[in-house]
C-alpha positions in Angstrom: 132.6 63.8 60.1 131.4 64.0 63.7 129.1 67.1 64.1 127.8 66.2 67.5 128.7 68.3 70.6 131.9 67.2 72.3 132.0 66.3 76.0 133.7 69.7 76.7 131.1 71.8 75.0 128.3 69.8 76.6 129.6 71.0 79.9 129.8 74.6 78.6 126.3 74.3 77.2 124.9 73.1 80.5 126.5 76.0 82.3 125.2 78.4 79.6 121.7 77.0 79.7 121.6 77.6 83.5 122.8 81.2 82.9 120.2 81.8 80.2 117.4 80.4 82.4 118.4 82.0 85.7 119.8 85.4 84.5 119.3 86.2 80.8 115.7 85.5 80.1 114.5 87.2 83.3 116.7 90.2 82.3 115.0 90.8 78.9 112.1 92.7 80.3 114.4 94.7 82.6 116.6 95.5 79.6 113.7 96.9 77.7 112.5 98.9 80.6 115.9 100.4 81.4 116.3 101.4 77.7 112.8 103.0 77.8 113.6 104.8 81.1 116.9 106.2 79.6 115.0 108.2 77.1 116.3 109.6 73.8 119.5 110.9 75.4 120.4 107.4 76.7 119.3 105.4 73.6 122.8 104.0 73.0 124.0 103.7 76.6 124.3 100.1 77.8 121.7 99.4 80.4 123.0 98.4 83.8 121.3 95.0 83.7 123.7 94.0 80.9 126.7 95.1 82.9 125.4 93.0 85.7 125.0 90.0 83.3 128.6 90.5 82.1 129.9 90.2 85.7 127.8 87.1 86.3 128.9 85.5 83.1 132.6 86.1 84.0 132.1 84.6 87.4 130.6 81.5 85.7 133.5 81.1 83.3 131.4 82.1 80.3 133.6 84.8 78.8 135.3 85.2 75.4 134.2 81.7 74.3 134.4 82.8 70.7 138.2 82.9 70.5 139.7 79.4 70.3 143.1 80.4 71.7 141.4 81.6 74.9 138.4 79.3 75.2 139.9 76.1 73.8 136.7 75.6 71.8 136.8 74.8 68.1 134.6 76.6 65.6 132.3 73.5 65.7 132.1 73.6 69.4 131.5 77.3 69.6 128.7 77.0 67.0 126.5 75.3 69.6 127.2 78.1 72.1 126.3 80.7 69.5 123.0 79.0 68.8 122.0 79.1 72.4 122.9 82.8 72.8 120.9 83.5 69.6 117.7 82.8 71.6 118.2 86.1 73.3 120.2 87.9 70.6 120.2 91.4 72.1 121.8 90.7 75.5 123.2 87.2 75.7 126.1 87.5 73.2 127.2 90.8 74.8 126.9 89.3 78.3 129.5 86.7 77.3 131.7 89.3 75.5 130.8 87.4 72.3 128.9 90.1 70.4 129.4 91.4 66.9 131.2 93.3 65.7 133.6 93.1 68.6 134.2 89.4 68.1 135.4 89.9 64.5 137.5 92.9 65.4 139.1 91.0 68.2 139.9 88.1 65.9 141.5 90.5 63.4 143.6 92.2 66.1 144.6 88.7 67.5 145.6 87.5 64.0 147.1 90.6 62.4 147.7 93.2 65.2 151.2 94.3 66.3 152.1 93.9 70.0 151.4 97.6 70.5 148.0 97.4 68.8 147.1 94.3 70.9 148.1 96.0 74.1 146.2 99.2 73.3 143.1 97.8 71.8 142.8 94.0 72.0 143.3 93.7 75.8 140.5 96.2 76.8 138.2 94.6 74.2 138.8 91.1 75.6 138.3 92.6 79.1 135.0 94.1 78.0 136.0 97.6 79.0 135.4 99.1 75.5 133.5 98.3 72.4 134.5 98.7 68.7 133.0 99.2 65.2 133.8 97.9 61.7 133.6 100.6 59.0 133.4 99.0 55.6 130.0 99.7 53.9 129.5 103.1 52.2 126.3 104.8 51.2 127.5 106.3 47.9 128.6 103.1 46.2 127.2 99.6 45.8 129.1 98.0 48.6 128.0 94.5 47.6 131.1 94.8 45.4 133.8 95.8 47.9 136.0 96.9 45.1 133.8 100.0 44.9 134.9 101.2 48.3 136.0 104.8 47.8 137.2 106.0 51.2 140.8 107.0 50.8 143.7 106.3 53.1 146.7 108.4 51.9 150.2 108.3 53.3 151.6 111.7 54.5 154.9 111.3 56.2 154.4 109.4 59.5 150.6 109.6 59.2 147.8 108.3 57.1 145.0 110.7 56.1 141.5 109.3 55.8 138.7 110.9 53.9 135.3 109.2 53.2 131.8 108.4 54.3 130.7 105.1 55.9 127.4 103.7 57.2 126.1 100.6 58.9 129.1 100.8 61.3 127.5 98.6 63.9 128.4 99.5 67.5 129.7 103.0 66.8 126.8 104.9 68.4 127.6 103.3 71.8 129.5 105.8 73.9 131.7 102.9 75.0 132.9 102.4 71.4 136.4 103.6 71.3 137.9 102.1 68.1 136.9 101.7 64.5 138.5 99.3 62.1 138.2 101.0 58.7 138.7 99.6 55.2 139.6 102.0 52.5 141.9 102.5 49.5 145.6 103.1 49.9 146.5 102.6 46.2 143.8 103.0 43.6 146.3 102.1 40.9 147.3 98.7 42.3 145.7 95.4 41.1 142.1 95.1 42.0 142.4 93.1 45.2 145.5 95.0 46.5 144.1 98.5 46.5 142.5 98.3 49.9 143.9 98.3 53.4 142.6 98.3 57.0 143.5 100.8 59.6 142.7 101.5 63.3 140.9 104.8 63.9 140.1 105.9 67.5 136.6 107.3 67.6 137.8 110.5 69.3 140.2 111.4 66.5 139.6 114.9 65.0 137.6 114.7 61.8 135.6 111.6 62.8 131.9 112.6 63.0 129.1 110.2 64.0 126.3 111.6 61.9 123.4 109.4 63.0 122.3 105.9 64.0 120.3 104.0 61.4 117.2 102.1 62.6 116.2 98.6 61.4 112.4 98.6 60.5 112.0 101.3 63.2 114.0 99.4 65.8 116.9 101.5 67.2 119.6 99.1 68.5 121.3 100.1 71.7 124.8 99.9 70.1 123.6 101.6 67.0 124.4 101.3 63.3 126.2 104.5 62.5 126.7 106.7 59.5 130.2 108.3 59.9 132.1 110.9 58.0 135.9 111.0 58.0 137.3 114.5 57.1 141.1 114.7 56.9 141.4 112.2 59.8 145.0 111.7 60.7 146.3 108.6 62.4 149.9 107.3 62.9 151.3 104.9 60.3 151.5 102.4 63.2 147.7 102.2 63.1 147.8 100.2 59.8 146.4 96.7 60.4 148.6 94.2 58.5 150.4 95.4 55.4 149.2 98.0 52.8 147.0 96.3 50.2 146.0 93.4 52.5 142.6 94.7 53.3 140.7 92.2 51.2 142.6 89.2 52.6 142.1 90.4 56.1 138.3 90.9 55.5 138.0 87.3 54.3 139.7 86.0 57.4 137.3 88.0 59.5 134.1 86.8 57.7 134.6 83.0 58.0 134.1 82.4 61.7 131.9 85.4 62.0 129.4 83.9 59.6 129.3 80.8 61.7 128.4 82.9 64.7 125.7 84.9 62.8 124.2 81.7 61.3 124.0 79.8 64.5 122.5 82.8 66.3 119.9 83.0 63.6 119.1 79.3 64.2 118.8 80.1 67.9 116.2 82.8 67.0 114.4 80.4 64.8 114.3 77.8 67.7 112.8 80.4 70.0 110.3 81.4 67.4 109.2 77.8 67.0 108.9 77.3 70.7 106.7 80.4 71.1 104.7 79.3 68.1 103.9 75.9 69.6 103.1 77.3 73.1 100.8 80.0 71.6 98.9 77.7 69.4 98.5 75.0 72.1 97.2 77.6 74.5 94.6 79.4 72.4 91.3 78.0 71.1 89.4 78.8 68.0 86.6 77.0 66.1 86.1 74.4 68.8 89.7 73.4 69.7 93.3 74.5 70.2 94.8 76.4 67.2 97.5 73.7 67.1 94.9 71.2 65.9 94.4 73.2 62.7 96.1 71.4 59.8 97.8 74.5 58.4 99.3 75.3 61.8 100.6 71.7 62.2 102.1 72.1 58.7 103.8 75.3 59.8 105.2 73.6 62.9 106.5 70.6 61.0 108.0 72.7 58.2 109.7 74.9 60.8 111.3 72.0 62.5 112.5 70.4 59.3 114.0 73.7 58.0 115.8 74.4 61.3 117.3 70.9 61.3 118.6 71.2 57.8 120.1 74.6 58.3 121.8 73.6 61.6 123.4 70.6 59.9 124.8 72.8 57.1 126.2 75.3 59.5 127.8 72.6 61.7 129.3 71.0 58.6 130.7 74.4 57.7 132.2 75.0 61.1 133.7 71.5 61.0 135.2 72.3 57.6 136.8 75.5 58.9 138.4 73.6 61.7 139.7 71.0 59.2 140.8 73.0 56.2 140.5 76.6 57.1 138.3 79.5 55.9 139.5 79.3 52.2 138.7 75.6 52.0 135.2 76.1 53.4 134.4 79.2 51.3 131.5 77.7 49.4 129.8 76.4 52.5 130.4 79.7 54.3 128.6 81.5 51.4 125.8 79.0 51.6 125.1 79.3 55.3 125.1 83.1 55.1 122.0 82.7 52.9 120.4 79.7 54.4 120.4 80.3 58.1 118.8 83.8 58.1 116.3 82.7 55.5 115.2 79.9 57.7 115.0 82.3 60.7 112.8 84.7 58.7 110.6 81.8 57.6 110.0 80.4 61.0 109.6 83.8 62.7 107.1 84.9 60.1 105.0 81.8 60.9 105.4 82.5 64.6 104.1 86.1 64.0 101.1 84.8 62.1 100.3 82.4 65.0 100.4 85.2 67.5 97.9 87.3 65.5 98.1 91.0 66.3 100.4 90.3 69.2 103.0 89.0 66.9 103.8 92.4 65.4 104.0 94.2 68.8 106.9 94.3 71.2 104.9 92.2 73.7 106.7 89.3 72.2 110.3 89.1 70.9 109.3 87.7 67.5 108.9 90.9 65.5 112.2 92.4 66.4 114.0 89.1 65.8 112.3 88.9 62.4 113.6 92.4 61.7 117.1 91.2 62.6 116.7 88.2 60.4 115.7 90.4 57.6 118.8 92.6 57.8 121.0 89.5 57.9 120.0 89.0 54.2 121.9 92.2 53.5 124.5 92.6 56.1 128.0 91.2 55.4 127.1 91.1 51.7 123.6 90.6 50.3 122.3 87.1 49.8 122.6 87.5 46.0 126.4 87.9 46.1 126.8 84.7 48.1 124.3 82.8 45.9 126.4 83.9 42.9 129.5 82.5 44.6 127.9 79.1 45.2 126.6 79.0 41.6 130.1 79.9 40.2 131.7 76.9 42.1 128.9 74.6 40.9 129.3 75.6 37.3 133.0 75.3 37.4 132.7 71.6 38.2 131.1 71.0 34.7 133.0 73.5 32.6 135.9 71.2 31.9 
């Protein structure tokens, strides 16, 4: 098992590091200022600085690196890329056209879309001309058990009629979001895991209403996390993604590589938090010397480094397994990294906040917002408890015989 970066990805990482240093990090303050200047009406409009970064990334060949068939990178190789973009999680992934939920949606269209669906939706997504959302979670049921999903998709002649209410549809508040991939029930009487289907819903379809964008600990993301109602929304039967009843299987295909991306970006956030922690404590003095000389601070620094290294190795192993045996064969490890990587990010970032004192909870540093992002990752794509349950079930099964 060789988990080290290949020669090819080392070249990509060198180019990406230059892009981060020369363009992305300097753009962070500009991004924040442009969002502030846009005011409430422009909260969800993509700042021009990100559009400029997208052009620059394309010119450097740093575009759509997440999709193996286009980039030539394996899941293991892309994991290293995702970690580096995670150091600036709000602009770097989008600059490379590698931001969630578009990456997962593009993977689904690439794997399961018809030629017509690919031409209409995948091509403009790959070109970065539009964005998309993924509508699965619902406010009225415990969505940790996806069998509870209640949104209905009913066949009516040459159309499907959709009725239901979704929330946490990331990306849908962005005016450039043109497509939703929605999961709902096509046959409530079918066997448990054949009741659900996925369908493509253009955002401008009559009956689709963006109710509000949900904040995360007070932070309002540019792309938004929308609550949406679907009232007698009609789309052609050709908008079905895959076959009726295949929604669960399609969802699992989407979540494998996507969790690698999330996990490595979380490790990137942790690395930046540790770097800021070290610089802050070395540059501030208290009680007769640098704060970094305090035993408790040195323990925090050491614990952070050890936690990051352990988490990274687990995620890289999982990416390697996906490359070798596919998502199904790596299911236990995928569940584990979903828990471990954000947990480590939260732990490291919390220490970094403490080391920054009052400044740590302000927006003068990126740590507080990254911690908020790390916290929601303990819930998004299924709460940690569900994934812990999956890991335990596999472990217990080994001994039941």
